[in-house]
Every structure is written in C-alpha cells, then in structure tokens.
VMD Tcl script that draws the C-alpha trace (Angstrom):
set ca {
  {0.14 0.10 0.61}
  {1.46 3.68 -0.55}
  {2.42 4.57 2.92}
  {2.73 9.00 3.08}
  {4.85 10.84 5.40}
  {2.50 12.78 7.49}
  {1.30 12.97 11.42}
  {-0.44 10.35 11.94}
  {2.60 7.95 9.57}
  {5.57 9.47 11.15}
  {7.23 6.33 12.20}
  {9.27 5.07 9.47}
  {10.43 1.62 11.43}
  {10.28 -1.63 9.85}
  {10.67 -4.96 11.04}
  {10.70 -8.42 10.14}
  {7.51 -10.02 7.49}
  {5.76 -12.29 9.25}
  {4.61 -15.48 7.39}
  {2.00 -15.34 4.97}
  {-1.45 -15.09 6.38}
  {-4.26 -17.08 4.58}
  {-5.79 -13.92 3.34}
  {-2.95 -12.73 1.20}
  {-3.76 -13.13 -1.84}
  {-7.09 -11.41 -1.12}
  {-4.97 -8.23 -0.36}
  {-2.65 -8.38 -2.89}
  {-5.99 -8.43 -5.06}
  {-7.43 -5.31 -2.95}
  {-3.88 -3.52 -3.78}
  {-3.79 -4.28 -7.64}
  {-7.61 -2.64 -7.37}
  {-6.08 0.00 -5.25}
  {-3.57 0.64 -7.79}
  {-6.12 0.95 -10.80}
  {-7.65 3.04 -8.93}
  {-5.06 4.92 -8.41}
  {-4.45 5.22 -12.19}
  {-8.23 5.93 -12.81}
  {-7.45 8.94 -10.59}
  {-4.79 10.08 -12.64}
  {-6.46 10.20 -15.46}
  {-9.14 11.95 -14.36}
  {-6.92 14.74 -13.06}
  {-5.69 14.73 -16.69}
  {-8.95 15.00 -18.34}
  {-9.90 17.71 -15.94}
  {-6.71 19.94 -16.52}
  {-6.42 19.69 -20.43}
  {-10.35 20.60 -20.37}
  {-9.17 23.35 -18.71}
  {-6.12 24.48 -20.27}
  {-4.21 24.16 -17.68}
  {-0.46 21.97 -18.28}
  {0.14 18.53 -17.04}
  {2.13 19.67 -13.85}
  {0.75 17.71 -10.88}
  {1.44 13.96 -11.30}
  {1.66 11.57 -8.76}
  {4.67 9.95 -7.81}
  {4.74 6.64 -8.10}
  {3.37 3.95 -5.75}
  {6.51 2.91 -5.54}
  {8.55 6.16 -5.19}
  {6.61 6.55 -1.81}
  {6.22 3.33 -0.74}
  {9.96 3.32 -0.61}
  {10.77 6.34 0.16}
  {8.11 8.47 2.52}
  {6.59 11.78 1.33}
  {6.24 14.84 2.88}
  {4.35 18.20 2.21}
  {5.61 21.99 2.71}
  {4.50 22.04 6.69}
  {6.39 18.96 7.01}
  {9.29 20.11 5.89}
  {9.08 23.17 7.48}
  {8.85 22.14 10.99}
  {12.24 19.75 10.09}
  {14.52 22.60 9.06}
  {12.83 24.66 12.13}
  {12.99 28.53 12.63}
  {16.39 29.66 11.26}
  {19.18 31.78 9.62}
  {16.60 31.78 6.41}
  {13.54 33.08 8.04}
  {15.53 35.63 9.32}
  {16.86 36.78 6.02}
  {12.86 36.75 5.16}
  {11.46 38.38 8.17}
  {13.99 41.78 8.30}
  {13.03 42.02 4.24}
  {9.70 41.47 4.45}
  {10.02 43.92 7.40}
  {11.50 46.56 6.03}
  {8.70 46.67 3.13}
  {6.24 47.34 6.64}
  {8.91 49.65 8.23}
  {7.97 51.50 4.52}
  {4.49 51.08 3.98}
  {4.14 52.75 7.85}
  {6.66 55.52 7.25}
  {4.50 56.35 4.12}
  {1.40 56.45 5.90}
  {2.89 58.55 9.46}
  {4.29 60.78 6.98}
  {0.12 62.44 6.28}
  {0.66 63.79 9.51}
  {3.19 66.24 8.58}
  {3.05 66.71 4.98}
  {-0.23 67.78 5.42}
  {-0.69 71.31 7.28}
  {3.22 72.11 5.92}
  {1.67 72.24 2.34}
  {-1.29 74.10 3.85}
  {0.87 76.23 5.13}
  {2.99 76.41 1.78}
  {0.22 76.65 -0.99}
  {-2.63 77.95 1.52}
  {-4.58 75.12 1.09}
  {-8.10 74.97 2.55}
  {-8.73 71.91 5.29}
  {-10.55 70.59 2.65}
  {-7.63 70.28 -0.23}
  {-5.55 69.27 3.05}
  {-7.71 66.05 3.72}
  {-7.63 65.08 0.23}
  {-4.18 64.47 0.78}
  {-4.51 61.83 3.04}
  {-7.95 60.79 1.06}
  {-5.94 60.21 -2.09}
  {-3.79 57.93 0.24}
  {-6.08 54.87 1.45}
  {-8.14 55.24 -1.55}
  {-5.20 54.08 -4.25}
  {-4.95 51.71 -0.44}
  {-7.95 50.30 -1.61}
  {-7.23 49.72 -5.41}
  {-3.63 48.07 -4.80}
  {-5.40 45.98 -1.82}
  {-6.98 43.93 -4.48}
  {-4.94 44.52 -7.14}
  {-1.75 42.83 -5.51}
  {-3.32 40.03 -4.55}
  {-4.70 39.12 -7.60}
  {-1.13 39.49 -9.21}
  {0.78 37.34 -6.92}
  {-2.08 34.61 -6.69}
  {-1.72 34.49 -10.20}
  {2.42 35.57 -10.80}
  {3.67 34.75 -8.09}
  {4.67 36.42 -4.70}
  {8.14 38.02 -5.76}
  {6.44 39.44 -8.72}
  {3.64 40.95 -6.38}
  {5.79 42.35 -4.18}
  {8.67 43.98 -6.49}
  {6.47 46.18 -8.46}
  {4.33 47.15 -5.57}
  {8.01 48.72 -4.30}
  {8.83 50.01 -7.58}
  {5.71 51.53 -7.38}
  {5.74 53.07 -4.06}
  {10.10 54.13 -4.38}
  {8.78 56.15 -7.70}
  {5.86 58.05 -6.51}
  {7.50 58.68 -3.20}
  {10.21 60.16 -5.17}
  {8.25 62.46 -7.05}
  {6.44 63.47 -4.12}
  {8.91 65.02 -3.22}
  {9.84 66.78 -6.55}
  {6.13 67.76 -6.90}
  {5.95 71.35 -8.51}
  {2.24 71.95 -7.94}
  {-0.64 70.71 -5.19}
  {-2.50 68.18 -8.28}
  {1.04 66.77 -9.05}
  {1.62 65.89 -4.80}
  {-2.21 64.53 -5.40}
  {-1.45 62.01 -8.49}
  {2.42 60.77 -6.34}
  {0.57 60.33 -3.04}
  {-2.61 58.10 -4.78}
  {0.04 56.12 -6.63}
  {2.05 56.02 -3.04}
  {-0.90 54.86 -2.17}
  {-1.79 52.19 -4.41}
  {2.36 50.33 -4.30}
  {1.13 50.63 -0.31}
  {-1.52 48.50 -1.06}
  {0.87 45.50 -1.40}
  {1.37 45.18 2.19}
  {-0.09 42.40 2.41}
  {1.72 40.22 -0.23}
  {5.22 40.71 1.81}
  {3.24 39.20 4.70}
  {1.85 36.95 3.24}
  {4.93 34.85 1.65}
  {6.73 35.59 4.79}
  {4.09 33.58 6.82}
  {5.04 31.18 3.79}
  {8.04 30.18 4.92}
  {7.19 30.09 9.11}
  {6.70 26.52 10.46}
  {2.87 26.18 12.16}
  {4.04 25.91 14.86}
  {5.70 29.39 15.27}
  {2.99 31.33 13.05}
  {1.20 33.33 16.14}
  {4.59 34.44 17.90}
  {6.07 35.36 14.59}
  {3.11 37.22 13.82}
  {2.88 39.15 16.39}
  {7.21 39.75 15.78}
  {5.96 41.06 12.37}
  {3.71 43.35 13.62}
  {6.17 45.39 15.66}
  {7.74 46.21 11.79}
  {4.75 48.86 11.68}
  {6.15 50.14 15.31}
  {9.53 50.89 14.03}
  {8.47 52.48 10.87}
  {6.21 54.87 12.53}
  {8.72 55.51 15.42}
  {11.78 56.09 12.94}
  {9.31 58.77 10.87}
  {8.18 60.90 13.80}
  {11.70 61.15 14.53}
  {12.98 61.84 10.77}
  {10.29 64.23 10.96}
  {11.36 66.03 14.11}
  {15.15 66.37 12.65}
  {14.41 67.28 9.17}
  {10.87 69.49 9.04}
  {12.26 72.34 11.04}
  {15.31 72.48 9.21}
  {14.97 70.81 5.83}
  {11.18 71.50 4.97}
  {8.60 68.64 4.04}
  {10.29 67.48 0.83}
  {12.71 66.19 2.43}
  {10.82 63.92 4.53}
  {8.81 62.86 1.54}
  {12.22 61.72 -0.26}
  {13.87 60.20 2.88}
  {10.60 58.20 3.52}
  {11.31 56.70 -0.21}
  {14.32 54.67 0.88}
  {12.93 51.92 1.75}
  {10.59 51.20 -0.93}
  {13.76 51.58 -2.46}
  {16.06 49.06 -0.62}
  {13.45 46.63 -1.16}
  {14.76 46.61 -4.69}
  {18.64 46.27 -3.86}
  {17.88 43.49 -1.79}
  {15.51 41.85 -4.39}
  {17.35 39.50 -6.44}
  {18.02 37.35 -3.40}
  {14.17 36.43 -1.82}
  {12.80 32.84 -3.32}
  {9.67 32.37 -4.36}
  {7.17 30.77 -2.38}
  {7.57 26.85 -1.85}
  {4.01 26.94 -1.16}
  {3.08 28.96 -4.20}
  {5.53 26.62 -6.13}
  {4.08 23.66 -5.01}
  {0.40 25.06 -5.73}
  {1.35 25.88 -9.89}
  {3.35 22.88 -9.85}
  {6.70 23.33 -10.06}
  {8.01 20.77 -7.60}
  {11.67 20.82 -8.36}
  {12.09 24.61 -7.86}
  {9.73 24.10 -4.57}
  {12.27 21.81 -3.56}
  {15.76 23.37 -4.19}
  {14.64 26.34 -2.17}
  {13.39 24.05 0.93}
  {17.15 22.64 -0.03}
  {18.48 26.00 0.49}
  {16.37 26.57 3.56}
  {18.03 23.56 4.71}
  {21.68 24.44 4.14}
  {21.36 27.89 5.81}
  {19.37 26.36 8.77}
  {21.84 23.16 9.34}
  {19.21 21.19 9.43}
  {17.95 18.23 7.26}
  {14.58 17.83 4.76}
  {12.42 14.47 5.98}
  {13.31 11.43 3.90}
  {11.41 10.51 0.95}
  {9.65 12.53 -1.68}
  {8.15 16.25 -1.76}
  {4.49 16.25 -2.37}
  {1.60 18.63 -2.84}
  {-1.28 18.91 -1.04}
  {-3.06 17.70 -4.44}
  {-0.71 14.76 -4.51}
  {-1.85 13.84 -0.57}
  {-5.33 13.73 -0.79}
  {-5.10 11.75 -4.02}
  {-2.89 9.40 -2.26}
  {-4.98 8.88 0.42}
  {-8.25 8.69 -1.48}
  {-7.14 5.78 -2.88}
  {-5.26 4.32 -0.48}
  {-8.36 3.64 2.05}
  {-9.24 0.15 2.50}
  {-12.92 0.80 2.07}
  {-12.06 1.83 -1.54}
  {-13.76 0.02 -3.95}
  {-13.74 -0.97 -7.59}
  {-16.72 0.86 -7.85}
  {-15.83 4.06 -6.32}
  {-16.10 6.53 -9.24}
  {-12.97 8.64 -10.39}
  {-15.28 11.81 -9.29}
  {-14.66 11.67 -6.36}
  {-10.84 13.00 -6.28}
  {-10.53 15.79 -4.49}
  {-10.91 19.09 -7.37}
  {-9.13 21.67 -5.43}
  {-10.59 24.36 -7.42}
  {-11.94 26.63 -4.17}
  {-8.66 29.17 -5.11}
  {-10.05 29.60 -8.78}
  {-13.70 30.38 -7.79}
  {-14.90 33.82 -9.31}
  {-15.41 37.32 -7.71}
  {-19.00 36.53 -7.59}
  {-18.71 32.54 -6.10}
  {-16.73 33.72 -3.59}
  {-18.68 36.45 -2.23}
  {-21.44 33.77 -2.29}
  {-19.67 31.67 0.22}
  {-18.76 34.55 2.18}
  {-21.90 35.77 2.87}
  {-23.51 31.54 2.92}
  {-25.22 31.54 6.79}
  {-22.49 29.87 8.20}
  {-20.26 32.53 7.62}
  {-22.03 35.82 6.98}
  {-22.47 36.47 10.84}
  {-18.57 36.47 10.80}
  {-18.45 38.27 7.87}
  {-20.03 41.50 8.23}
  {-18.77 41.72 12.52}
  {-15.08 41.29 11.21}
  {-15.58 44.26 8.04}
  {-16.73 46.52 11.50}
  {-14.13 45.91 13.71}
  {-11.64 46.33 10.66}
  {-13.40 49.37 9.62}
  {-13.72 50.75 13.16}
  {-10.29 49.34 13.96}
  {-8.51 51.68 10.53}
  {-10.71 54.49 11.60}
  {-9.66 54.61 14.79}
  {-6.13 53.60 14.62}
  {-5.37 56.20 11.55}
  {-7.47 59.19 13.16}
  {-5.06 58.79 16.09}
  {-2.28 58.53 14.31}
  {-3.48 62.54 12.66}
  {-5.09 63.46 16.08}
  {-1.54 63.54 17.83}
  {-1.16 66.44 15.10}
  {-3.83 67.96 15.15}
  {-4.22 68.26 18.87}
  {-0.61 68.78 19.38}
  {-0.92 71.82 17.39}
  {0.25 74.71 18.33}
  {-2.26 76.91 16.82}
  {-5.88 77.29 18.53}
  {-9.03 78.31 17.59}
  {-10.03 81.71 17.74}
  {-12.67 83.31 20.08}
  {-14.82 83.79 16.87}
  {-14.84 79.68 15.48}
  {-12.00 80.90 13.44}
  {-8.34 79.12 12.67}
  {-5.72 80.83 13.55}
  {-3.67 82.08 11.17}
  {-0.31 80.29 11.99}
  {2.21 79.11 9.55}
  {5.53 78.72 11.06}
  {5.95 74.54 10.74}
  {2.09 74.42 11.50}
  {2.82 74.55 15.06}
  {3.41 69.99 15.26}
  {4.77 69.86 18.55}
  {6.77 66.80 17.60}
  {8.35 65.56 21.12}
  {4.51 64.75 22.35}
  {3.81 63.46 18.80}
  {7.26 61.07 19.13}
  {6.18 60.04 22.53}
  {2.65 59.26 21.37}
  {3.95 57.33 18.69}
  {6.16 55.11 21.42}
  {2.91 53.40 22.43}
  {2.70 51.60 19.80}
  {5.48 49.62 20.95}
  {3.20 48.23 24.57}
  {0.47 47.70 22.45}
  {2.12 44.83 20.65}
  {3.91 43.33 23.81}
  {0.02 44.00 25.29}
  {-2.21 41.83 22.69}
  {1.39 39.44 22.71}
  {0.59 38.46 26.36}
  {-3.40 38.47 26.34}
  {-4.51 36.94 22.50}
  {-3.42 33.06 23.71}
  {-3.96 33.40 27.83}
  {-7.84 35.04 27.31}
  {-8.34 34.75 24.15}
  {-8.93 37.02 20.98}
  {-12.64 38.00 21.89}
  {-11.42 39.17 25.92}
  {-8.38 41.01 24.73}
  {-10.34 42.95 22.04}
  {-13.23 44.17 23.76}
  {-10.86 44.92 26.58}
  {-8.28 47.17 24.76}
  {-11.56 48.64 23.06}
  {-13.29 49.80 26.17}
  {-9.92 51.09 27.76}
  {-9.25 52.92 24.55}
  {-12.81 54.71 25.00}
  {-11.70 55.50 29.13}
  {-8.70 57.14 27.00}
  {-10.86 59.20 24.46}
  {-13.62 60.85 26.35}
  {-11.82 63.16 28.32}
  {-10.28 64.62 25.00}
  {-14.05 66.54 24.71}
  {-13.50 68.45 27.81}
  {-10.78 70.89 28.33}
  {-7.30 69.45 28.62}
  {-3.67 70.79 28.74}
  {-0.81 69.46 26.20}
  {0.15 67.36 29.27}
  {-3.18 65.47 30.09}
  {-3.04 65.19 26.21}
  {-0.04 63.53 25.13}
  {-1.18 61.30 28.13}
  {-4.47 60.05 26.97}
  {-3.74 59.89 23.35}
  {-0.49 57.72 24.41}
  {-3.07 55.33 26.33}
  {-5.30 55.14 23.29}
  {-2.25 54.12 20.89}
  {-1.67 51.48 23.46}
  {-4.60 50.15 23.44}
  {-6.02 50.90 19.24}
  {-2.19 49.27 18.76}
  {-3.83 45.75 20.55}
  {-6.60 45.28 18.55}
  {-4.89 45.88 15.20}
  {-2.84 43.58 15.95}
  {-5.80 40.59 17.84}
  {-8.33 42.07 15.01}
  {-5.32 40.71 11.88}
  {-5.12 37.21 13.82}
  {-8.48 36.04 14.40}
  {-9.72 36.99 11.57}
  {-7.47 34.42 9.18}
  {-8.70 31.60 12.02}
  {-12.65 32.54 11.47}
  {-12.54 31.42 7.96}
  {-11.75 28.00 6.27}
  {-8.92 27.98 4.07}
  {-10.80 27.88 0.87}
  {-12.12 31.52 1.36}
  {-9.53 32.67 3.85}
  {-6.87 34.83 1.88}
  {-9.95 36.74 0.00}
  {-12.12 36.71 2.77}
  {-9.12 38.93 4.98}
  {-8.23 40.45 2.44}
  {-11.88 42.12 1.93}
  {-11.82 42.73 5.91}
  {-8.38 44.60 5.08}
  {-10.58 46.72 2.17}
  {-13.08 47.31 4.19}
  {-10.54 48.66 7.02}
  {-9.00 51.00 4.03}
  {-12.28 52.46 3.63}
  {-12.37 53.43 7.18}
  {-8.74 54.81 6.85}
  {-9.53 57.19 4.08}
  {-12.66 58.49 5.51}
  {-11.03 59.44 9.39}
  {-9.34 62.58 7.82}
  {-12.63 64.07 7.06}
  {-13.16 63.73 11.27}
  {-9.91 63.97 12.35}
  {-8.68 67.37 10.35}
  {-11.72 68.62 8.47}
  {-13.42 69.07 11.44}
  {-10.90 69.83 13.83}
  {-9.73 72.35 11.55}
  {-13.20 73.88 11.15}
  {-12.89 73.98 14.80}
  {-15.65 71.02 15.60}
  {-13.06 69.43 17.93}
  {-15.58 67.63 19.66}
  {-18.07 66.62 17.56}
  {-14.66 64.77 16.48}
  {-13.34 63.24 19.83}
  {-17.46 61.64 19.96}
  {-17.25 60.39 16.21}
  {-14.35 58.67 17.60}
  {-15.69 56.88 20.68}
  {-19.17 56.39 18.57}
  {-16.75 54.63 15.82}
  {-14.90 52.69 18.82}
  {-18.17 51.35 20.64}
  {-19.63 49.60 17.52}
  {-15.91 47.66 17.36}
  {-16.17 46.61 20.85}
  {-20.18 45.30 20.27}
  {-19.33 44.02 16.98}
  {-16.15 41.61 18.64}
  {-18.91 40.96 21.29}
  {-21.07 39.38 19.30}
  {-18.47 36.83 17.38}
  {-19.54 33.26 17.98}
  {-16.28 31.79 18.77}
  {-13.34 32.62 20.27}
  {-10.49 31.72 17.38}
  {-8.33 30.55 21.10}
  {-7.29 26.93 20.34}
  {-8.71 26.32 17.83}
  {-7.89 23.94 14.74}
  {-8.37 26.33 11.54}
  {-10.80 24.89 9.43}
  {-10.52 23.30 5.95}
  {-13.95 24.07 4.05}
  {-16.78 25.72 4.82}
  {-18.93 22.53 5.21}
  {-16.20 21.68 8.50}
  {-17.18 25.45 9.78}
  {-20.78 23.60 10.82}
  {-18.99 21.81 14.17}
  {-16.50 25.23 14.89}
  {-17.56 25.76 17.88}
  {-16.70 22.17 19.13}
  {-12.91 22.07 17.13}
  {-10.05 22.37 19.84}
  {-6.25 21.97 18.45}
  {-5.21 18.49 20.68}
}
mol new
graphics top color blue
foreach p $ca { graphics top sphere $p radius 0.5 }
foreach p [lrange $ca 0 end-1] q [lrange $ca 1 end] { graphics top cylinder $p $q radius 0.2 }
display resetview
C-alpha cells in the first residue's frame, strides 16, 4: 500500500515480514485494485486539466517510490528545517516593506499641515492629501493580491516596491498641488501590496511559530512609525517637507536592491506544480539553517489527498474517479467567493469583521492624525475660526514622538493576552479602555494630559488592530481565508480613507468635540461587533472548508 509521511505516519521503522497470512492473496488483490483506482484518478485529473487548459504539472509519484521513501509536504519540511537564518532574512526583508508602509502612512500627519501652509490650501484640500493615499491602498490591496496569486509572490511585491519608491520620489519634486495628489495616490496603490509581503513571509514560517512571529512582524510597523516621527522631528524644522518625503521613500528602494536575493514561496510553487523549484528552495533553507529535510518525496497537497483517497481500505472498485478532490477553491470567481463569504455559516463573522476592521482602521489612523492636530500650537479663535499661524504648522514633535512610542507596549500587551484570555476578550477589553482614554479629550485639556490620554489610546488601538489581524484568518476556512481576510482589509482601508474628514476637517473647522465624539462612537461599534463574534478562535483548529465550520464551536486544537 502507499505510505505517506504525515503526522499519523511518522514512524518509519520496519520489522521482519511475518509469514503470509491466510488472506494474503485477497490483500494483494485489494492492493492491485487500489493501484488501478489510483491510475483512474490520475487519468481523470489529467482530463480535467486538459479541459480547463492547464498544463500537466501535477503528476502523482509512483506508489513504489512513495512506499520506498515516504512522502512529506511543505508544512512538514518547514517543521523539519525549523526557524533559522533563512527565515530571519525573509522576516527582515518583509519587515523592511512593512516599515516603508508605516512611514508613508505616518508622513500624512506632517506633510498635510506643511503643504497647506506653503501653498495656502483649504481644509478640504489638506484632507484630500490623505484620502487619495487610502483610496490608492484600497485599489492596490485587491490588485496586488490577484497579481501575486497569478504571477507569484516575488513578482507581486517587486512591482509594489517599484511603484511606491518612484511615486514617493516624485512626491518630493511635485511642483504643484495636483501633481502631489497624483503622486501620493500612486504611493497608496503601491502600499496596497503590503499584505503580499506579509503572506510571503508567513509561507516560510513553521506552523508551530506562526502566532508568535505574526506579532513580531507587526512590530516592524511600530518601528516605521517611530522612525518617521523622529525623522520628521529632525528634518521638518530645518529642511522642510520635500526632504522628509524623499527620505521616506528610501526603504522601498531597499526592497529593490535586495530583491535578487529573495526566493519564491515554496507553497506557491507547489500550488502551481513546480515541485522541483520548490524542492531546491527547501534544500537551500535546510542548508542555511543547518538542518535536514525529511527523507522521502516532496508531495503537493493535491497529491497527498489523492494518495489518501486511493489508499483507504474501504475504497472499492465501484467508486467513481469523480470523487477525487478537485482543488478548485482558489479558482473561484468573485461572485462565487462573495456568496461563500455571505453564506449562512459565515455571514455573521464576515459582517462583524468588516465592522471591526473599519473601526480599527478609522480609530488607528484617526489617532495618528489627531496626535498632530491636538498638539498643534495654533488654536481656534474665539470667533470659531483657525488662527493664521504659518510657522511649521505648529506641530509639537516631542509630544507626537512620545505618543507614537505607545505602539510598543500595545504590541506587547496583545502578544501576552491573545493566548491567555483569548482573542474576543482581549479586543473587547482594549476597545473599552480606549474609550476611557478618548472621552476625556472632549473636555478642556492641558498639553500634558492630552499626551497621556493619546498615549493610552494608541496603546489600546494598536493592540486591537494586531489581535483582529490575527483572529480574522482563523475565523475563515482555508477555501476562502485569503479572500475573506483581504476583503476585511479593504473595508479597513475605507475606514482609513474616511477618517481624515473627522481628524482634519472637523478639527480644522474648530469642531473638536464633535470629531472626538465621532471617534468614540466608532470604537463603541467595534466593541459590540467583537462581543457578537460567534466564538473565540483561541486554541481552535483551522477549518479547511465551509462545510467543516458547522462544528466549529467544538473544534479544539489537540
């Protein structure tokens, strides 16, 4: 019989063959029948691929080869080679892209007030500088995801780095407001590819380390925001916004410089049938980590499922080859995928995740922009108009820097809570505490109190953002996990696109109380959405299909 190397087949030791039992001939006949069934399944797979115009990339290894050497998939290979120097390089490279995105988002807090002062812009025009970036990110989040799924992860993130770096450099040389708007929109399109780097990194991480390394990866965003504030503190008062914009584009150029050293995801290569290329990459990982690959043959998930199908003792000659797994979930169209996400078993989680991601993005980016607005040296006049202060837009860089440091404890707290008290309780508690910090800002406040309250609110919203990003993929089955998580991120981008109207326009119009109450309302909606999530994903196995979500409430990881 065909023997696979899997979690339940890890014992590879053999003993001396006992004398042939009485039913030996029947057993041989059953094996022959199983092999005939395997051949039928392979032929059916080839017919299906020919009908769909695919190449004959998925050839099932012979039964003798697998029986002699065993088989393993990418997950088992990664567990064998462990987390080492190779993954550290991948983490640093992907982290550089995450730093770049954080810097380009954080810069919105500084170039808006400065450009408004230099070009005498209205509050609406200043707000539009942020809106076009988030609009571009909304477009890019979908576009780069499709490109990376079709053409590869490397092709996806190298194009995003190229677009972001060139558009960022163009922003520094923008000669008027319209050119700056176009350049910043293109920067946003490039930044929309951030999730591609995230997915690429995770596809190299062993399953046992994914939770921890997800939080560590998010810390690169915090590094980027802190670095950008420090850079603005040094550059803006002396050289102006153009130098800040140009220097902020350098991390994206760094992605282009080190791109030739990056490997393609072995999971993606196996999905496309390029097992030889995937094996070479896995061998390089093992060599760099000074570990050994498992003995045997590298198998794709499709091949493993086929082998399981034909090696079941209860399989009979009457079974139809059409019962073989089709593996077409990743080829679903947009309409079919949306129907699955909005099916009775997923619609509640899907809608609630949209509210959570919208609230998280609206609150996070809003607090980033409020940090500068509430620390401006200029104030509303008694007649309800903004005083005409042109000196560096009056930004208090020291308080902005201190507030940005709050993201460090935010990530630490979320990392400590998620595996102890669960995802739902962690997010609900952090949302509630965030409300407690934001509400006092509605009344009269001193600069010191403002900094303390914003520091606390930033801790909480950073924590909820990281926990939500961890929980969302866990709620969805494998068949729609990437799409469901991607659409939730797109909804979050809409929240980021809308928030400047509250954080900038209302504040500029001297409606600070209304702006802050709006933020409190959005956070409250996020809090109740978390409480309504059907179940906590702490310690639960990931489901593979929508049908398996029926028993999610009882699926505990072993």
